[in-house]
C-alpha positions as a printed NumPy array, in Angstrom:
array([[-55.88 ,  37.201, -78.029],
       [-59.373,  36.705, -79.448],
       [-58.011,  34.293, -82.009],
       [-56.299,  32.246, -79.294],
       [-59.463,  32.152, -77.161],
       [-61.545,  31.194, -80.177],
       [-59.136,  28.379, -81.056],
       [-59.106,  27.193, -77.445],
       [-62.919,  27.182, -77.34 ],
       [-63.128,  25.217, -80.589],
       [-60.568,  22.728, -79.307],
       [-62.458,  22.184, -76.034],
       [-65.806,  21.845, -77.834],
       [-64.256,  19.339, -80.236],
       [-62.802,  17.339, -77.333],
       [-66.153,  17.292, -75.533],
       [-67.926,  16.141, -78.67 ],
       [-65.248,  13.548, -79.393],
       [-65.464,  12.227, -75.834],
       [-69.255,  11.987, -75.912],
       [-69.322,  10.307, -79.29 ],
       [-67.147,   7.447, -78.068],
       [-69.531,   6.028, -75.439],
       [-71.632,   2.97 , -76.066],
       [-73.896,   0.973, -73.762],
       [-75.621,  -2.368, -74.171],
       [-79.323,  -1.7  , -74.782],
       [-81.905,  -3.4  , -72.567],
       [-83.748,  -4.153, -75.835],
       [-80.699,  -5.852, -77.335],
       [-77.988,  -4.361, -79.466],
       [-76.065,  -1.268, -78.565],
       [-76.782,   2.345, -77.702],
       [-74.176,   4.664, -79.183],
       [-74.298,   8.219, -77.836],
       [-72.871,   9.415, -81.166],
       [-76.295,   8.781, -82.76 ],
       [-77.611,  11.759, -80.785],
       [-74.829,  14.197, -81.637],
       [-76.439,  17.612, -82.037],
       [-79.266,  16.825, -79.603],
       [-79.608,  17.34 , -75.858],
       [-79.533,  14.081, -73.884],
       [-80.778,  13.725, -70.312],
       [-78.946,  10.767, -68.768],
       [-80.531,   9.375, -65.596],
       [-79.192,   6.594, -63.38 ],
       [-82.255,   4.663, -62.286],
       [-83.379,   1.867, -59.969],
       [-86.671,  -0.017, -59.766],
       [-86.933,  -0.241, -55.969],
       [-86.134,   3.299, -54.937],
       [-88.265,   5.993, -53.36 ],
       [-87.543,   8.062, -56.477],
       [-88.747,   5.362, -58.898],
       [-92.049,   7.231, -59.503],
       [-89.899,   9.788, -61.368],
       [-90.139,   7.402, -64.319],
       [-93.57 ,   8.953, -64.954],
       [-92.03 ,  12.429, -65.119],
       [-89.192,  11.233, -67.335],
       [-91.691,   9.74 , -69.788],
       [-93.74 ,  12.972, -69.74 ],
       [-90.565,  14.99 , -70.352],
       [-89.624,  12.734, -73.256],
       [-93.128,  12.858, -74.73 ],
       [-93.2  ,  16.657, -74.427],
       [-89.81 ,  17.449, -75.975],
       [-88.714,  14.508, -78.123],
       [-90.079,  16.128, -81.304],
       [-87.751,  19.058, -80.58 ],
       [-84.741,  16.761, -80.197],
       [-84.597,  15.727, -76.528],
       [-83.426,  12.226, -75.74 ],
       [-83.91 ,  10.693, -72.286],
       [-81.559,   7.809, -71.537],
       [-82.18 ,   5.645, -68.47 ],
       [-79.221,   3.774, -67.047],
       [-80.403,   1.218, -64.5  ],
       [-77.8  ,   0.597, -61.825],
       [-77.577,  -1.547, -58.729],
       [-74.789,   0.522, -57.201],
       [-77.156,   1.56 , -54.395],
       [-78.623,  -1.949, -54.049],
       [-82.099,  -1.008, -55.248],
       [-82.306,  -2.511, -58.729],
       [-84.008,  -5.73 , -59.719],
       [-81.824,  -8.768, -60.318],
       [-81.964,  -9.019, -64.123],
       [-82.266,  -6.85 , -67.21 ],
       [-85.405,  -8.751, -68.183],
       [-87.017,  -7.941, -64.82 ],
       [-86.093,  -4.254, -65.148],
       [-87.482,  -4.031, -68.682],
       [-90.746,  -5.721, -67.723],
       [-91.115,  -3.598, -64.567],
       [-90.653,  -0.362, -66.521],
       [-92.984,  -1.354, -69.347],
       [-95.767,  -2.68 , -67.103],
       [-95.659,   0.025, -64.424],
       [-94.643,   3.111, -66.403],
       [-95.091,   2.387, -70.129],
       [-91.587,   3.671, -70.859],
       [-90.504,   4.009, -74.467],
       [-87.304,   6.026, -74.145],
       [-83.925,   4.303, -74.518],
       [-82.621,   2.26 , -71.601],
       [-79.338,   0.457, -71.057],
       [-78.739,  -2.808, -69.302],
       [-77.899,  -2.704, -65.575],
       [-74.679,  -0.692, -65.46 ],
       [-72.15 ,   0.263, -62.751],
       [-71.957,   4.044, -62.351],
       [-69.534,   4.511, -59.432],
       [-66.06 ,   3.437, -58.432],
       [-63.523,   1.408, -60.353],
       [-66.203,  -0.591, -62.179],
       [-68.051,   2.54 , -63.37 ],
       [-68.958,   2.729, -67.039],
       [-66.486,   4.933, -68.979],
       [-69.228,   7.568, -69.45 ],
       [-69.428,   8.061, -65.69 ],
       [-65.632,   8.159, -65.368],
       [-65.619,  10.842, -68.076],
       [-68.415,  12.69 , -66.277],
       [-66.426,  12.75 , -63.052],
       [-63.303,  13.996, -64.846],
       [-65.191,  16.477, -67.042],
       [-67.655,  17.956, -64.541],
       [-66.6  ,  16.612, -61.138],
       [-69.975,  14.857, -60.92 ],
       [-70.597,  11.381, -59.554],
       [-74.134,  10.221, -58.778],
       [-74.739,  10.144, -55.042],
       [-77.995,   8.206, -55.305],
       [-80.5  ,   6.909, -57.842],
       [-82.216,   9.265, -60.272],
       [-79.373,  11.771, -60.548],
       [-79.693,  13.556, -63.869],
       [-77.026,  14.78 , -66.272],
       [-77.933,  17.002, -69.199],
       [-75.548,  16.656, -72.107],
       [-75.592,  19.6  , -74.51 ],
       [-75.785,  19.101, -78.289],
       [-72.036,  19.798, -78.507],
       [-71.296,  16.91 , -76.117],
       [-70.451,  19.019, -73.085],
       [-72.074,  18.715, -69.674],
       [-74.768,  21.405, -69.6  ],
       [-76.206,  20.706, -66.132],
       [-76.401,  18.143, -63.361],
       [-79.287,  17.514, -60.984],
       [-79.639,  15.425, -57.848],
       [-82.328,  12.891, -57.064],
       [-84.688,  15.511, -55.638],
       [-84.932,  17.357, -58.96 ],
       [-88.183,  16.184, -60.491],
       [-88.022,  15.677, -64.262],
       [-90.791,  18.232, -64.924],
       [-89.44 ,  20.793, -62.436],
       [-88.72 ,  24.329, -63.577],
       [-84.889,  24.081, -63.316],
       [-84.769,  20.869, -65.36 ],
       [-87.184,  22.139, -68.005],
       [-85.399,  25.5  , -68.302],
       [-82.022,  23.79 , -68.782],
       [-83.476,  21.48 , -71.434],
       [-85.489,  24.039, -73.374],
       [-82.429,  26.293, -73.635],
       [-80.811,  23.538, -75.721],
       [-83.712,  22.503, -77.928],
       [-83.949,  23.274, -81.618]])
């Protein structure tokens, strides 16, 4: 029985890692962001918007990234206009984030996160963890093995105890 459970666990972990490693996004800086480049590291994925009441969380996300990046944490911002609160172009989003928040963590181009047009990562997230963002600044912590370690709503501040505890449990 132990052997069967062990094999099942290994299979599921391999599937999670394989699923995570297959997602790519266009980068707001040009080129492509491939989640496979961060295999073995925790990744906090956050759907963002520039004109939202939660937009000041960018400061906390940058602080989180600055605090834990040397231990392997990656913060990935995914701007989305699904809640009608994002600026009209990728260039405007990039400039807004640089000027107002000095962000230097990875960011995608404006990306759909809900419904039929949702990016495949978010479709996988819904199938894998039953999680779909209900508003801007929802956070998804991906474990180093590619599985979903935790999800947080908009109210969870990036430097809050639950978010930090979930992240530090996965750091090297």
